[in-house]
C-alpha positions as CSV (number, residue, x, y, z in Angstrom):
1,M,102.8,-46.3,81.9
2,H,105.8,-44.6,80.6
3,K,104.3,-42.4,77.3
4,T,106.8,-43.9,75.0
5,S,106.2,-47.2,76.0
6,C,102.5,-46.7,75.2
7,Q,103.2,-45.4,71.8
8,T,105.3,-48.4,71.3
9,I,102.7,-50.6,72.2
10,I,100.0,-48.9,70.0
11,V,102.4,-48.9,67.2
12,A,102.9,-52.6,67.5
13,L,99.1,-53.3,67.3
14,L,98.5,-51.2,64.5
15,L,100.9,-53.2,62.3
16,F,99.7,-56.4,63.8
17,L,96.5,-55.4,62.5
18,L,97.7,-54.2,59.2
19,A,99.5,-57.9,59.0
20,A,96.5,-60.0,59.9
21,P,94.5,-61.3,56.9
22,G,91.8,-59.6,55.8
23,Y,88.2,-60.2,56.4
24,C,87.1,-60.6,53.0
25,A,86.4,-64.1,51.4
26,V,86.7,-65.3,47.8
27,D,84.5,-68.3,46.6
28,S,86.2,-70.5,44.4
29,K,84.9,-73.5,42.1
30,P,86.6,-75.4,39.2
31,A,85.3,-73.9,36.0
32,R,87.0,-76.2,33.4
33,T,89.1,-79.2,33.6
34,F,91.7,-80.3,31.0
35,K,93.1,-83.7,30.3
36,T,96.5,-83.7,28.2
37,D,98.2,-86.6,26.7
38,A,101.6,-85.3,27.5
39,P,102.9,-83.6,30.6
40,P,102.1,-79.4,30.4
41,L,105.0,-77.1,30.1
42,D,102.8,-73.9,30.4
43,T,99.2,-72.4,29.7
44,A,97.8,-69.2,28.7
45,I,94.2,-67.9,28.6
46,T,92.7,-65.1,26.4
47,A,91.5,-62.0,28.2
48,D,88.1,-62.8,27.4
49,G,88.2,-66.5,28.9
50,K,86.9,-67.9,25.6
51,W,90.3,-70.1,24.7
52,T,92.9,-71.8,26.8
53,F,96.2,-72.7,25.2
54,I,98.3,-75.8,26.9
55,L,101.8,-76.2,25.7
56,T,102.9,-79.7,26.2
57,E,106.2,-81.3,26.0
58,G,107.0,-82.8,22.3
59,G,106.1,-79.2,20.9
60,R,102.4,-79.6,20.8
61,I,99.8,-76.7,21.7
62,R,96.4,-77.6,22.8
63,I,93.5,-75.2,22.5
64,Y,90.5,-75.7,24.2
65,D,87.3,-73.6,24.0
66,Q,85.4,-72.2,26.8
67,N,83.9,-75.2,27.4
68,G,87.0,-77.3,27.9
69,T,86.6,-79.1,24.8
70,L,89.4,-79.6,22.4
71,D,89.2,-77.7,19.5
72,D,92.5,-77.9,17.7
73,T,96.4,-78.6,17.9
74,I,99.0,-76.6,16.9
75,T,102.4,-78.2,16.4
76,V,105.5,-76.1,17.3
77,N,109.2,-76.3,18.1
78,P,109.6,-78.9,20.7
79,E,112.2,-76.9,22.3
80,M,109.7,-74.3,23.2
81,D,108.8,-74.5,27.0
82,S,107.1,-71.0,27.7
83,L,104.1,-69.8,26.6
84,A,102.2,-66.4,26.7
85,I,99.3,-64.9,24.7
86,S,98.2,-61.5,23.5
87,G,94.7,-60.4,25.0
88,S,93.2,-60.3,22.0
89,G,94.2,-63.9,21.4
90,E,95.5,-63.0,18.0
91,K,99.4,-63.5,18.6
92,L,101.3,-66.3,20.9
93,L,104.7,-65.8,22.2
94,L,106.7,-69.0,22.6
95,S,110.5,-69.2,24.2
96,S,112.8,-71.8,25.2
97,R,115.0,-71.1,28.3
98,R,117.6,-73.9,27.1
99,T,118.0,-72.3,23.9
100,K,117.1,-68.8,24.8
101,N,115.2,-68.9,21.1
102,I,111.7,-66.6,21.0
103,Q,109.4,-67.2,18.6
104,T,105.9,-65.5,17.7
105,I,102.7,-67.3,16.3
106,D,99.9,-65.1,14.4
107,L,96.5,-67.0,14.9
108,T,93.2,-66.5,13.1
109,F,90.4,-68.1,14.6
110,V,87.7,-69.9,12.4
111,A,84.2,-69.2,13.5
112,V,81.9,-72.1,13.4
113,I,78.7,-70.9,11.9
114,N,75.3,-73.0,11.7
115,N,73.8,-72.1,7.8
116,D,71.6,-74.7,7.5
117,D,68.0,-72.5,7.6
118,S,69.3,-68.9,6.8
119,P,68.7,-67.2,3.8
120,S,71.4,-67.6,1.0
121,M,72.6,-67.0,-2.6
122,G,74.7,-69.2,-4.7
123,P,75.5,-73.0,-5.1
124,P,74.4,-74.7,-1.7
125,Q,77.6,-77.1,-2.2
126,A,79.9,-74.0,-2.7
127,P,83.5,-74.6,-1.6
128,V,83.7,-71.2,-0.1
129,T,80.7,-69.2,2.3
130,I,80.4,-65.6,3.0
131,V,78.3,-65.3,6.2
132,I,77.2,-62.0,7.2
133,F,75.7,-60.7,10.4
134,S,73.5,-57.6,9.5
135,D,71.1,-55.1,10.7
136,F,68.9,-53.5,8.3
137,Q,69.0,-49.9,10.1
138,C,72.6,-50.2,9.9
139,P,73.8,-47.6,7.3
140,Y,77.2,-49.5,6.8
141,C,75.2,-52.7,6.2
142,A,73.5,-51.0,3.5
143,K,76.6,-50.4,1.5
144,V,77.9,-53.9,1.6
145,G,75.3,-55.3,-0.8
146,A,77.8,-54.1,-3.5
147,L,80.6,-55.9,-2.0
148,L,78.5,-59.3,-2.0
149,E,77.2,-58.9,-5.4
150,Y,80.9,-58.5,-6.6
151,A,82.2,-61.8,-4.9
152,L,79.1,-63.7,-6.7
153,E,79.6,-62.2,-10.0
154,H,83.3,-62.8,-9.9
155,N,83.0,-66.4,-8.5
156,P,79.8,-67.7,-9.5
157,E,80.6,-71.1,-9.1
158,T,82.6,-71.2,-5.7
159,V,81.0,-69.0,-3.8
160,R,77.7,-68.6,-1.3
161,V,76.3,-65.8,0.6
162,V,74.6,-66.4,3.9
163,F,72.6,-63.8,5.4
164,K,72.5,-63.7,9.6
165,Q,70.1,-61.4,11.5
166,F,71.9,-59.5,14.2
167,P,69.8,-56.5,14.6
168,L,71.1,-53.8,17.1
169,S,69.1,-52.8,20.4
170,F,69.5,-48.9,19.6
171,H,67.9,-49.3,16.2
172,K,63.9,-49.1,17.0
173,Y,62.7,-50.8,14.0
174,A,65.8,-53.2,13.2
175,Q,64.1,-56.5,15.3
176,A,60.8,-55.9,13.3
177,A,62.7,-55.8,10.3
178,A,64.5,-58.8,10.8
179,I,61.5,-60.7,11.5
180,A,59.8,-59.4,8.6
181,S,62.6,-60.5,6.0
182,L,62.3,-63.8,7.6
183,A,58.4,-63.8,6.7
184,A,59.4,-63.0,3.4
185,N,61.7,-66.1,3.4
186,N,59.0,-68.0,4.0
187,Q,57.5,-67.1,1.0
188,G,60.7,-67.0,-1.1
189,K,61.1,-63.3,-1.6
190,F,63.7,-62.6,1.1
191,W,66.4,-61.0,-1.2
192,A,63.8,-58.7,-2.9
193,F,62.6,-57.6,0.6
194,H,66.1,-57.4,1.7
195,D,67.2,-55.2,-1.1
196,L,63.8,-52.6,-0.5
197,L,64.5,-52.6,3.5
198,F,68.0,-51.3,3.1
199,Q,66.9,-48.9,0.5
200,H,64.6,-47.4,3.3
201,G,66.3,-47.9,6.5
202,K,66.1,-44.5,7.3
203,E,62.4,-44.7,7.1
204,L,61.5,-47.8,8.8
205,S,58.5,-48.2,11.0
206,D,56.0,-50.8,11.4
207,Q,53.9,-49.2,9.0
208,K,56.8,-48.7,6.5
209,I,58.1,-52.2,6.8
210,E,54.4,-53.5,5.6
211,A,54.5,-50.8,2.5
212,L,57.4,-52.3,1.5
213,A,56.2,-56.1,2.1
214,K,53.3,-55.1,-0.5
215,E,55.9,-53.6,-3.1
216,A,57.7,-56.8,-2.9
217,G,54.8,-59.0,-4.1
218,L,54.2,-60.6,-0.6
219,N,51.2,-62.5,0.4
220,M,50.0,-59.9,2.9
221,K,47.6,-62.1,4.9
222,R,50.3,-64.6,5.3
223,F,52.8,-62.1,6.0
224,R,51.0,-60.7,8.9
225,T,50.3,-63.9,10.3
226,D,54.0,-65.1,10.1
227,I,55.3,-61.8,11.7
228,K,53.9,-63.0,14.9
229,N,54.9,-66.1,14.9
230,E,57.3,-66.8,17.4
231,L,59.4,-68.9,15.8
232,L,60.6,-66.2,13.6
233,S,61.7,-64.1,16.7
234,D,63.5,-67.3,17.9
235,R,65.5,-67.9,15.0
236,V,66.6,-64.0,15.3
237,A,67.7,-64.3,18.8
238,Q,69.6,-67.6,17.6
239,D,71.3,-65.6,14.9
240,I,72.4,-63.1,17.6
241,Q,73.5,-65.9,19.9
242,E,75.5,-67.0,17.2
243,G,76.9,-64.1,16.2
244,Q,77.9,-63.3,20.1
245,R,79.6,-66.5,20.6
246,N,81.8,-66.0,17.2
247,G,82.8,-62.6,18.6
248,V,80.2,-60.6,16.5
249,R,79.8,-57.1,18.2
250,G,78.7,-54.7,15.7
251,T,77.5,-54.8,12.1
252,P,78.4,-55.5,9.3
253,T,80.7,-58.5,10.2
254,I,81.5,-60.5,7.6
255,F,83.1,-64.0,7.6
256,V,84.8,-66.2,4.8
257,N,84.6,-69.7,5.5
258,G,84.6,-68.7,9.4
259,R,87.8,-66.1,8.9
260,S,86.8,-62.7,9.7
261,L,87.0,-60.2,7.0
262,N,89.0,-57.1,8.2
263,E,89.4,-55.4,4.8
264,R,86.2,-55.1,3.5
265,S,86.9,-53.9,-0.3
266,P,86.5,-56.1,-3.5
267,Q,90.3,-56.7,-3.3
268,G,90.3,-57.8,0.3
269,L,87.3,-60.0,-0.1
270,Q,88.7,-61.6,-3.2
271,T,91.8,-62.2,-1.6
272,L,89.9,-64.1,0.9
273,I,88.1,-66.1,-1.1
274,D,91.2,-67.1,-3.1
275,Q,92.8,-68.0,-0.1
276,E,89.9,-70.4,0.9
277,L,90.0,-71.9,-2.6
278,A,93.6,-72.6,-2.5
279,R,93.1,-74.3,1.1
280,T,90.1,-76.3,-0.6
281,K,92.3,-77.5,-3.4
282,A,95.1,-78.3,-1.1
283,K,93.0,-80.6,1.0
284,N,91.6,-82.3,-1.9
285,R,94.9,-83.4,-3.5
């Protein structure tokens, strides 16, 4: 066979192999199914897969959570027929092919947090609830106490503060401190013990935690029994899971009526409190 012909055959064979389907496989299965009451025009999903947005005819955006449950609906200009979302899910971009109009929408997700059995201060039925996910060995968490005291002092009838456990894995005694604080809560002395733990956060050890429990005036026999109770460690685990579901990645993380507090200053906190009070007032009209 002529050398050129052989080269041509070899090249052709290589091209064929390159063009042929690869031998990798992709397994797939339906993860979620959404049912809308109007024809969908466009969809978008956040980078973490937590929220799915479906734009339908008539100017409605339906927001579904990661379980496929309808969480909320937004009304937009009905001329919009295209939808995109930022990776973090904080901004929506809408556009209209017909009118060439473009619109952006800022989003704020409201966390749904169960506060029934968590330590709290302030009126139980207060219209504004501040929830803090905290770690007793976190130096930044120790500084937040003054901010929460400010909120309670300036809003004595309208603000309630709720404490959630979120011990970080790299803090050696944070888990033990969290369990111990719940044991103190069983004796009605959570906040006194809370303050002592934060004052001595850098010194914590099993022995130090017990010494602080004595200083807080706890019944030590009951305290030693309670810290071994799996129900308390389960409560800590539940708080951690609840925080993770709501986007908590570090401490302190603060929510005001489920809205994340980004500016941790007295002014920033009061602004968010006032906004929530205004929303409550508008709803009750």
